[in-house]
KEKE-3310 file (N, C-alpha, C; in steps of 0.2 Angstrom, whole numbers, plus 5000, padded with zeros to 4 digits):
npx = (4344:4355:4353:4360:4349:4349:4346:4332:4327:4328:4318:4307:4311:4309:4296:4291:4295:4288:4275:4275:4277:4265:4256:4259:4255:4241:4238:4242:4232:4220:4222:4222:4208:4203:4207:4201:4188:4187:4190:4178:4177:4170:4174:4188:4187:4181:4191:4201:4195:4194:4208:4211:4204:4212:4224:4221:4219:4232:4239:4233:4238:4251:4252:4248:4258:4269:4265:4266:4280:4285:4281:4289:4302:4302:4301:4313:4321:4319:4308:4291:4277:4269:4276:4280:4287:4297:4301:4307:4317:4325:4330:4339:4355:4362:4365:4357:4344:4342:4339:4326:4319:4319:4312:4300:4296:4295:4284:4274:4273:4269:4257:4250:4250:4243:4231:4226:4224:4214:4204:4202:4197:4186:4178:4177:4169:4158:4153:4150:4141:4130:4128:4123:4112:4104:4103:4095:4084:4079:4077:4066:4057:4053:4040:4035:4031:4038:4050:4045:4048:4045:4044:4046:4038:4048:4057:4065:4069:4059:4053:4039:4024:4010:3998:4001:4001:3990:3979:3976:3960:3952:3953)
npy = (4935:4939:4941:4942:4950:4958:4956:4952:4963:4974:4974:4977:4989:4997:4995:5002:5015:5017:5017:5028:5038:5036:5040:5054:5058:5056:5065:5077:5077:5078:5091:5098:5096:5103:5116:5118:5117:5128:5138:5137:5130:5118:5109:5108:5102:5090:5084:5083:5075:5063:5061:5058:5047:5038:5039:5033:5020:5017:5018:5008:4997:4999:4997:4984:4978:4981:4975:4961:4961:4963:4951:4942:4947:4945:4931:4928:4932:4924:4925:4926:4927:4938:4947:4962:4977:4983:4972:4965:4974:4973:4960:4960:4966:4981:4991:4988:4988:5002:5009:5003:5006:5020:5022:5016:5026:5037:5033:5033:5046:5052:5046:5052:5065:5064:5059:5070:5080:5073:5074:5088:5090:5082:5089:5101:5097:5092:5104:5111:5103:5104:5118:5119:5111:5119:5131:5125:5122:5135:5140:5132:5136:5148:5160:5164:5164:5153:5157:5157:5151:5154:5149:5159:5161:5162:5154:5159:5161:5167:5177:5172:5180:5183:5183:5176:5163:5154:5140:5132:5130:5126:5115)
npz = (5709:5696:5679:5663:5653:5641:5627:5627:5634:5626:5615:5624:5629:5617:5615:5626:5624:5612:5617:5626:5617:5610:5620:5620:5608:5609:5619:5612:5602:5609:5614:5602:5599:5609:5606:5593:5597:5605:5596:5589:5577:5568:5558:5560:5573:5570:5562:5571:5581:5573:5572:5585:5588:5579:5586:5598:5594:5589:5601:5609:5602:5605:5618:5620:5613:5622:5633:5629:5626:5639:5645:5638:5641:5655:5656:5650:5660:5670:5678:5684:5671:5673:5681:5688:5680:5689:5696:5686:5683:5694:5693:5682:5676:5683:5673:5663:5669:5672:5660:5658:5669:5668:5656:5660:5670:5661:5653:5663:5667:5655:5654:5665:5660:5648:5653:5661:5650:5643:5653:5653:5640:5641:5650:5644:5632:5638:5644:5632:5626:5636:5635:5622:5623:5631:5623:5613:5621:5624:5612:5608:5617:5614:5610:5598:5580:5569:5557:5541:5524:5507:5490:5475:5459:5451:5457:5467:5484:5497:5511:5519:5520:5532:5525:5514:5518:5516:5513:5498:5494:5483:5477)
capx = (4347:4357:4354:4360:4343:4348:4342:4325:4325:4329:4311:4303:4312:4306:4289:4289:4296:4282:4269:4275:4275:4257:4252:4260:4251:4235:4238:4242:4225:4215:4224:4219:4201:4201:4208:4195:4181:4188:4190:4172:4178:4168:4178:4194:4185:4180:4197:4205:4192:4197:4215:4211:4203:4218:4229:4219:4220:4239:4241:4231:4242:4258:4251:4248:4265:4273:4263:4269:4287:4286:4280:4295:4308:4301:4302:4320:4325:4317:4302:4284:4275:4265:4280:4280:4293:4301:4304:4312:4323:4329:4332:4344:4361:4360:4365:4351:4338:4341:4334:4319:4315:4318:4306:4293:4294:4292:4277:4269:4273:4265:4250:4247:4248:4237:4224:4224:4222:4208:4199:4201:4193:4179:4175:4175:4164:4152:4150:4148:4134:4126:4126:4119:4105:4101:4101:4089:4078:4077:4074:4059:4052:4051:4033:4034:4030:4045:4051:4043:4050:4041:4047:4042:4037:4055:4062:4069:4066:4057:4050:4032:4020:4005:3993:4003:4001:3983:3978:3972:3954:3948:3955)
capy = (4932:4944:4938:4947:4949:4963:4955:4952:4969:4979:4975:4980:4996:5000:4995:5007:5021:5018:5018:5035:5042:5036:5044:5061:5059:5056:5072:5082:5076:5081:5098:5100:5096:5109:5122:5118:5119:5135:5142:5136:5127:5111:5105:5106:5098:5083:5081:5082:5069:5057:5060:5056:5039:5035:5039:5028:5013:5016:5018:5002:4993:5000:4994:4977:4976:4982:4969:4955:4961:4962:4944:4939:4949:4942:4924:4927:4934:4918:4928:4924:4931:4944:4950:4969:4980:4984:4965:4963:4978:4970:4954:4961:4970:4988:4995:4986:4990:5009:5012:5000:5010:5027:5021:5016:5033:5041:5031:5035:5053:5054:5044:5057:5071:5062:5059:5077:5083:5070:5077:5094:5089:5080:5095:5106:5094:5092:5111:5113:5099:5107:5124:5117:5109:5125:5135:5122:5123:5142:5141:5128:5139:5154:5160:5167:5160:5151:5160:5153:5153:5151:5150:5162:5157:5162:5149:5162:5160:5174:5177:5172:5185:5179:5183:5171:5156:5151:5134:5132:5126:5126:5109)
capz = (5703:5691:5673:5658:5648:5637:5621:5629:5636:5620:5612:5629:5629:5611:5616:5631:5621:5608:5621:5628:5611:5608:5625:5618:5602:5611:5622:5607:5599:5614:5614:5595:5599:5613:5602:5588:5601:5608:5590:5585:5570:5568:5553:5564:5578:5567:5560:5577:5584:5570:5574:5592:5587:5576:5591:5603:5591:5589:5608:5611:5599:5608:5625:5619:5612:5628:5638:5626:5627:5646:5647:5635:5645:5662:5656:5649:5666:5675:5682:5682:5666:5675:5685:5687:5678:5694:5698:5680:5684:5700:5690:5677:5678:5684:5667:5659:5673:5672:5655:5659:5674:5665:5651:5664:5672:5656:5652:5669:5667:5649:5655:5669:5656:5643:5657:5662:5644:5642:5658:5651:5634:5643:5654:5638:5628:5642:5644:5625:5625:5640:5632:5616:5625:5634:5617:5610:5625:5624:5605:5608:5622:5611:5609:5592:5575:5566:5551:5535:5518:5501:5484:5470:5453:5448:5460:5472:5491:5500:5517:5518:5524:5534:5520:5509:5521:5515:5510:5492:5496:5477:5474)
cpx = (4348:4358:4355:4354:4343:4345:4335:4323:4324:4322:4307:4304:4309:4299:4287:4290:4290:4276:4269:4274:4268:4253:4253:4256:4244:4233:4237:4235:4220:4216:4221:4212:4199:4202:4203:4189:4181:4187:4183:4173:4176:4172:4185:4193:4184:4186:4201:4202:4194:4204:4216:4209:4208:4223:4228:4220:4228:4242:4239:4236:4249:4257:4251:4255:4270:4271:4266:4276:4289:4286:4287:4301:4308:4303:4310:4324:4323:4312:4296:4282:4272:4269:4280:4287:4299:4305:4309:4318:4328:4333:4338:4350:4358:4360:4360:4344:4337:4337:4327:4315:4314:4312:4300:4291:4292:4285:4272:4268:4268:4258:4247:4245:4243:4230:4222:4221:4215:4202:4197:4196:4186:4175:4172:4169:4157:4149:4147:4141:4129:4123:4122:4112:4101:4099:4095:4083:4075:4074:4067:4054:4050:4043:4031:4034:4037:4045:4049:4046:4046:4046:4043:4042:4044:4060:4066:4065:4065:4053:4043:4029:4014:3999:3995:4002:3994:3983:3974:3966:3950:3948:3952)
cpy = (4938:4940:4943:4946:4955:4962:4955:4959:4974:4980:4978:4987:5000:5000:5001:5014:5022:5020:5025:5040:5042:5040:5052:5062:5060:5063:5077:5082:5079:5089:5101:5100:5102:5115:5123:5120:5126:5140:5142:5134:5120:5107:5103:5101:5091:5080:5079:5076:5063:5055:5056:5048:5035:5034:5034:5021:5012:5015:5011:4996:4993:4996:4987:4974:4976:4976:4962:4955:4960:4955:4941:4940:4946:4935:4923:4928:4928:4920:4925:4929:4937:4948:4958:4972:4981:4977:4963:4968:4975:4963:4954:4965:4977:4992:4993:4988:4998:5011:5009:5005:5018:5027:5020:5022:5037:5040:5033:5042:5055:5052:5049:5063:5070:5062:5066:5081:5080:5073:5084:5094:5087:5085:5100:5103:5094:5099:5113:5109:5102:5114:5123:5115:5115:5130:5132:5122:5130:5143:5138:5132:5146:5154:5165:5162:5159:5155:5155:5156:5150:5152:5154:5158:5157:5157:5152:5161:5167:5172:5177:5177:5181:5178:5177:5164:5153:5145:5135:5127:5125:5119:5103)
cpz = (5698:5684:5667:5653:5643:5630:5622:5631:5631:5617:5617:5629:5623:5612:5621:5628:5616:5612:5624:5623:5609:5613:5623:5612:5604:5615:5617:5603:5603:5614:5607:5596:5604:5610:5597:5591:5603:5602:5586:5578:5570:5563:5557:5569:5575:5565:5566:5581:5580:5571:5580:5592:5584:5582:5596:5600:5591:5597:5611:5609:5603:5615:5625:5617:5618:5633:5635:5627:5634:5648:5644:5640:5652:5661:5654:5655:5672:5679:5679:5676:5668:5680:5683:5684:5683:5696:5692:5681:5689:5698:5685:5680:5678:5677:5662:5663:5673:5666:5655:5664:5672:5660:5655:5667:5667:5654:5657:5668:5661:5650:5659:5665:5651:5647:5659:5656:5642:5646:5656:5645:5636:5646:5648:5634:5632:5643:5637:5624:5629:5637:5626:5618:5628:5628:5614:5614:5625:5617:5605:5612:5619:5609:5603:5586:5572:5559:5545:5529:5512:5495:5479:5464:5449:5451:5466:5479:5494:5507:5516:5523:5526:5529:5514:5511:5521:5511:5503:5493:5489:5475:5473)
residu = (MET:MET:ALA:PRO:ALA:THR:PRO:ALA:VAL:THR:PRO:LEU:LEU:ALA:ALA:LEU:HIS:ALA:GLU:ALA:ASP:GLY:LEU:ASP:ALA:PHE:ALA:ALA:CYS:ALA:ASP:ALA:GLN:LEU:ALA:ALA:LEU:GLY:ALA:ARG:THR:PRO:GLU:ARG:LEU:GLU:HIS:ALA:ALA:GLN:ALA:THR:MET:ASP:ALA:VAL:VAL:ALA:LEU:ASP:GLU:ALA:ARG:ARG:ARG:ARG:ALA:ASP:GLU:ALA:VAL:ARG:ALA:ALA:ARG:ALA:ALA:GLY:LEU:ALA:PRO:ASP:ALA:PRO:LEU:ARG:ALA:LEU:ALA:ASP:ALA:VAL:ALA:PRO:ASP:VAL:ALA:ALA:PRO:VAL:LEU:ALA:ALA:ARG:THR:ARG:VAL:LEU:ASP:ARG:ALA:ARG:HIS:ALA:ASP:ALA:ARG:ALA:ASP:ALA:LEU:GLN:GLY:ALA:MET:ARG:TYR:ALA:ALA:SER:LEU:GLY:ARG:ASP:ILE:LEU:ASP:ALA:TRP:HIS:ALA:LEU:ASP:VAL:PRO:ARG:PRO:ALA:ARG:VAL:TYR:THR:ALA:ALA:GLY:ALA:ALA:ALA:THR:ALA:SER:PRO:SER:SER:LEU:ARG:LEU:ASP:GLN:THR:GLY)
# end
């Protein structure tokens, strides 16, 4: 069945493009986190992590919109609401199907790229967390007294000597 579904497909195309753009934004945020982690800049890492959370929210919204538009386009073409995009492309004119399939391919390519960047970030974060735990374990295993600081009468901080670490027992 060939049905001209261009008005129903146009919002779907826009939603597919928005989803691909959202995937690009997510991948860029993951790269920004990797760069901040590599540069050892916690402030940049925190900012990039917040941007990533914002990108995930926007991507989730774009995916919901794409799913809604796919249902509308499928119904307009006389298909079941859960029909795959390939079936929708088969049900519409070839000049309408080509942009739908191209947008679907772009989303799939961007999803693979975003997934690879997320995997790289996950590996780097796990390594950083493991390294941090190892450093803390080594610090706790040290058999030396911890540095102690005292405040002088003038309010300045000074390193405490062992003789100054006595309890006042007159009290």
